[in-house]
C-alpha positions as CSV (number, residue, x, y, z in Angstrom):
1,X,97.6,94.6,80.3
2,X,96.4,95.5,83.8
3,X,97.7,97.9,86.4
4,X,96.4,97.5,89.9
5,X,96.2,100.6,92.0
6,X,96.1,99.5,95.6
7,X,94.2,102.5,97.1
8,X,92.8,103.6,100.5
9,X,93.5,105.8,103.4
10,X,96.6,105.7,105.4
11,X,96.8,102.6,107.6
12,X,94.8,100.5,105.2
13,X,97.7,98.3,104.4
14,X,98.3,99.3,100.8
15,X,102.1,98.6,100.8
16,X,101.7,95.2,102.5
17,X,98.9,94.1,100.1
18,X,100.6,95.4,97.0
19,X,103.9,93.6,97.9
20,X,102.0,90.3,98.5
21,X,100.1,90.8,95.2
22,X,103.3,91.5,93.4
23,X,104.8,88.3,94.7
24,X,101.7,86.3,93.9
25,X,101.3,87.6,90.4
26,X,104.9,88.1,89.5
27,X,104.2,91.8,88.5
28,X,106.4,94.8,89.1
29,X,105.5,96.9,92.1
30,X,106.0,100.6,92.7
31,X,105.6,102.2,96.1
32,X,103.6,105.3,95.1
33,X,104.7,107.2,98.2
34,X,108.3,107.1,96.9
35,X,107.1,109.4,94.0
36,X,106.0,112.2,96.5
37,X,108.3,115.3,96.4
38,X,110.2,116.0,99.6
39,X,107.9,118.9,100.2
40,X,104.9,116.7,100.4
41,X,106.6,114.3,102.8
42,X,107.7,117.2,105.0
43,X,104.2,118.6,105.1
44,X,102.6,115.3,106.1
45,X,105.3,114.6,108.7
46,X,104.4,117.9,110.3
47,X,100.7,117.0,110.4
48,X,99.5,119.2,107.7
49,X,97.1,117.6,105.2
50,X,98.0,117.8,101.5
51,X,96.0,120.1,99.3
52,X,94.9,119.2,95.7
53,X,97.7,121.6,94.6
54,X,100.2,119.4,96.5
55,X,98.8,116.2,95.2
56,X,98.6,117.0,91.4
57,X,102.3,116.7,90.6
58,X,102.6,113.5,92.6
59,X,99.5,112.1,90.9
60,X,101.0,112.9,87.5
61,X,104.1,110.9,88.5
62,X,101.9,107.9,89.5
63,X,99.9,108.3,86.2
64,X,103.2,108.4,84.3
65,X,104.3,105.1,85.9
66,X,101.0,103.5,85.0
67,X,101.3,104.8,81.4
68,X,104.9,103.4,81.2
69,X,103.5,99.9,82.1
70,X,100.9,100.2,79.3
71,X,103.4,101.5,76.8
72,X,105.6,98.5,77.6
73,X,102.7,96.2,77.5
74,X,103.4,95.1,81.0
75,X,101.2,94.5,84.0
76,X,102.0,96.3,87.3
77,X,101.0,97.2,90.8
78,X,101.3,100.6,92.4
79,X,100.1,102.0,95.7
80,X,98.3,105.3,95.8
81,X,95.7,106.7,98.2
82,X,93.6,107.8,95.2
83,X,91.2,109.4,97.6
84,X,89.0,111.4,95.1
85,X,87.3,110.5,91.8
86,X,89.2,113.3,90.1
87,X,92.5,111.7,91.2
88,X,91.4,108.3,89.9
89,X,90.4,109.8,86.7
90,X,93.9,111.1,86.2
91,X,95.3,107.6,87.0
92,X,92.9,105.9,84.7
93,X,93.1,108.5,81.9
94,X,93.0,105.8,79.2
95,X,89.7,104.6,80.5
96,X,90.9,101.0,80.6
97,X,93.7,98.8,81.9
98,X,93.5,100.0,85.5
99,X,91.7,98.4,88.4
100,X,91.5,100.1,91.7
101,X,91.9,97.7,94.7
102,X,90.1,99.7,97.4
103,X,91.1,98.5,100.9
104,X,88.5,99.5,103.4
105,X,88.2,99.3,107.2
106,X,86.7,100.7,110.3
107,X,88.3,103.9,111.7
108,X,89.4,102.1,114.9
109,X,91.2,99.4,112.9
110,X,93.0,102.1,110.8
111,X,94.0,104.1,113.9
112,X,95.3,101.0,115.7
113,X,97.4,100.1,112.7
114,X,98.8,103.7,112.3
115,X,99.8,103.8,116.0
116,X,101.6,100.4,115.7
117,X,103.7,101.1,112.6
118,X,107.1,102.6,113.0
119,X,109.1,104.9,110.7
120,X,106.2,106.0,108.5
121,X,106.0,109.7,107.7
122,X,102.2,109.9,108.0
123,X,101.2,110.6,111.7
124,X,97.9,109.0,113.0
125,X,96.4,112.4,113.4
126,X,96.2,112.7,109.7
127,X,93.7,109.9,109.4
128,X,90.7,112.3,109.9
129,X,91.6,114.5,106.9
130,X,92.0,111.4,104.8
131,X,88.7,110.0,105.7
132,X,87.0,113.4,105.1
133,X,88.7,113.6,101.6
134,X,87.9,110.0,100.6
135,X,85.3,109.6,97.9
136,X,84.4,105.9,97.6
137,X,84.8,104.5,94.1
138,X,81.4,104.6,92.2
139,X,79.9,101.6,90.4
140,X,81.1,103.1,87.0
141,X,84.8,103.0,88.1
142,X,86.9,99.9,87.6
143,X,87.3,98.9,91.3
144,X,87.0,96.1,93.7
145,X,86.5,96.5,97.5
146,X,88.3,94.4,100.1
147,X,87.9,94.7,103.8
148,X,91.2,95.1,105.8
149,X,89.9,93.2,108.8
150,X,91.0,90.0,107.0
151,X,94.6,88.8,107.3
152,X,97.0,90.1,104.6
153,X,97.0,86.7,102.9
154,X,93.2,86.5,103.0
155,X,93.0,90.1,101.6
156,X,95.2,89.0,98.7
157,X,93.1,85.8,98.2
158,X,89.9,87.9,98.2
159,X,91.5,90.4,95.8
160,X,92.4,87.6,93.4
161,X,88.9,86.3,93.4
162,X,87.3,89.7,92.8
163,X,90.0,90.5,90.2
164,X,89.1,87.4,88.2
165,X,85.4,88.4,88.3
166,X,86.2,91.9,87.2
167,X,88.7,91.1,84.5
168,X,86.7,88.3,82.8
169,X,89.0,88.1,79.8
170,X,92.1,87.3,81.9
171,X,93.2,84.4,84.0
172,X,95.5,85.2,87.0
173,X,98.0,82.9,88.7
174,X,96.4,82.4,92.2
175,X,99.1,80.2,93.7
């Protein structure tokens, strides 16, 4: 079983890409932001970056969702910024069965996207703290990297191609 963690800084398109991947693959999808406690949402809405202390309970909920997929022998997709290696280690505590889909883009593209979206709790001013916190996945982590400058459909197509190369023992429905 495989759980995809669609990761990246705010504005990278995690929710859009994860939803499209879920439709393409027929896998259950969980919006990771829905697992944040209200205190985290309020803090971000007010323009305050989350601390590690704020993030750990949320990351444990994300990890529990991943673990539940594995226990049920089901594939799944969840969004999570997963900005640091230590966070990704919590999410991939089994050491297998998780692939991080890292959505990457230029700062200007991210800022433009954040200014255009409506109703999201994360203000564009928070992008700097996310970029400063981000630790790119290392070669020893189960990750693939996809540029956000592509259209959402092209991002999903590229993700599928890289996923098949990464998970050589699996075949994925690409239609």
